[in-house]
NUVEXVEX-167697 format. One record per residue (C-alpha): residue number from 1; y, z, x. Coordinates in Angstrom, 3 decimals, always signed. Each point is the difference from the previous one (the first is absolute). Example, Ala and Ser with C-alpha at 12.3 -4.5 7.8 and 13.67 -1.06 7.14 Angstrom:
BEGIN
PT     n         py         pz         px
PT     1     -4.500     +7.800    +12.300
PT     2     +3.440     -0.660     +1.370
This chain:
BEGIN
PT     n         py         pz         px
PT     1    +51.876     +3.355    +76.465
PT     2     -1.878     +2.493     -2.140
PT     3     -3.576     +0.799     +0.991
PT     4     -2.562     +1.871     -2.072
PT     5     -3.603     +1.057     +0.116
PT     6     -2.386     +0.221     -2.959
PT     7     -3.124     +2.141     +0.020
PT     8     -2.535     +1.487     -2.396
PT     9     +0.836     +3.627     -0.827
PT    10     -3.373     +1.306     +1.223
PT    11     +0.494     -1.512     +3.446
PT    12     +1.609     +3.001     +1.683
PT    13     +0.126     -1.376     +3.559
PT    14     +1.335     -3.519     -0.525
PT    15     +3.618     -0.592     +1.079
PT    16     +0.439     +3.670     +0.858
PT    17     +2.258     -0.770     +2.973
PT    18     +2.116     -2.431     -2.037
PT    19     +0.535     +2.725     -2.606
PT    20     +0.855     +2.616     +2.648
PT    21     +2.784     -2.173     +1.433
PT    22     +1.507     -0.532     -3.450
PT    23     -1.276     -3.443     -0.927
PT    24     -0.792     -0.761     -3.634
PT    25     -3.676     +0.546     -0.817
PT    26     -1.019     -0.574     -3.607
PT    27     -3.238     +1.425     -1.364
PT    28     -1.988     -1.633     -2.778
PT    29     -2.024     +1.949     -2.541
PT    30     -2.177     -3.045     -0.626
PT    31     -0.714     -2.936     +2.325
PT    32     +0.428     -2.343     -2.955
PT    33     +3.738     +0.825     +0.014
PT    34     +0.572     -1.826     +3.301
PT    35     +1.573     -3.139     -1.509
PT    36     +2.340     +2.067     -2.161
PT    37     +1.107     +2.056     +3.026
PT    38     +0.640     -3.126     +2.085
PT    39     +2.148     -1.446     -2.809
PT    40     +2.024     +3.226     -0.248
PT    41     +0.613     +0.062     +3.750
PT    42     +1.024     -3.646     -0.004
PT    43     +2.570     +0.755     -2.743
PT    44     +1.361     +2.838     +2.187
PT    45     +0.535     -2.473     +2.877
PT    46     -2.833     +1.145     +2.231
PT    47     -0.772     -2.890     +2.345
PT    48     -3.065     +1.255     +1.888
PT    49     -2.901     +1.846     -1.611
PT    50     -3.021     +1.394     +1.839
PT    51     -3.177     +0.296     -2.072
PT    52     -3.480     +1.080     +1.116
PT    53     -2.728     -2.588     -0.418
PT    54     -1.808     +2.256     -2.475
PT    55     +2.978     -0.222     -2.413
PT    56     +0.849     -3.626     +0.710
PT    57     -3.398     -1.013     -1.361
PT    58     +1.154     +1.174     -3.460
PT    59     +2.983     -2.366     -0.055
PT    60     -0.007     -3.402     -1.654
PT    61     +3.576     -0.732     +1.083
PT    62     -0.119     +0.531     +3.778
PT    63     -1.519     -3.417     +0.650
PT    64     +1.181     -1.906     -3.075
PT    65     +3.577     +1.225     -0.339
PT    66     +1.153     +1.366     +3.345
PT    67     -1.793     -2.168     +2.562
PT    68     +2.960     -2.357     +0.457
PT    69     +2.780     +2.359     -1.114
PT    70     +2.590     +0.016     +2.786
PT    71     +1.777     +3.081     -1.368
PT    72     -3.016     +2.311     -0.099
PT    73     -2.547     +0.559     +2.752
PT    74     -3.187     +1.846     -0.862
PT    75     -1.923     +1.303     +2.972
PT    76     -3.591     +1.014     -0.626
PT    77     -1.191     +2.765     +2.305
PT    78     -3.612     +0.908     +0.854
PT    79     -1.622     +2.500     -2.342
PT    80     -1.433     +2.195     +2.738
PT    81     +1.031     +3.665     -0.263
PT    82     +0.769     -0.022     +3.728
PT    83     +3.084     -2.212     -0.436
PT    84     +2.953     +2.182     -0.874
PT    85     +3.048     -2.286     +0.374
């Protein structure tokens, strides 16, 4: 099972620990690119994607397309800077 994390490039603290242990953390230049990034990760067989709430709000597909998708789980994490998963 492939797991990834998506964050906005200016968010320096988010998913810092995940990155340090070698997990895949993808940075977006623009929050509007969230749906495109999710589609790319799905094509690369990622099955679990963590996204901060602040980015998830830019997605049209999270609810409409992926809500009942059994092959892809999107986990929305709190947007607080104190959460460093």
